[in-house]
C-alpha angles and dihedrals in degrees: 000000000000103000091188100058122096089234118127109271097206117151092019128106127248118304139187127233130182106234131158089004094302140094109250127193119217130184120239093274097051101263117137112254093213122042090211094060091074124105136162089257091054089048091052094049092047092045093054092045088053091052101263098132098165112055111193135186088257091060090051091047090055095045092046093049092049090049093049093046091048092047090051102038102028092234139066116272117260115242091259092054093046091050091051095043095050099028097229130108119262089244091056091046092049090058093054094070135050106242090023126252105311097049101017111039092029092052093046092047090057093243118148123273109274089227091060096047124096 
């Protein structure tokens, strides 16, 4: 397994990558293990690897909103809350990120894997 590739890591165990000058632990599906390991530099690297070649202010606005919401509420925003917070439809937001909101924006925002959340 090449832990440094941008390939989807599904069905593999946790792995470590050096990013933004630090060792960062990911789960087998490419989600950060620790919310605090995220940085905008990590986001930019992961976004490019997932096929998001043009990062806009709108992408950063969504990612920052998701992170702030998670930090305050201890969970990811529901689609309704994301729509209200950003001011765009869920369909428009889904198209911003490769893999959509749940697996794309959430992964790139450094939020936990939805499969491991209760």
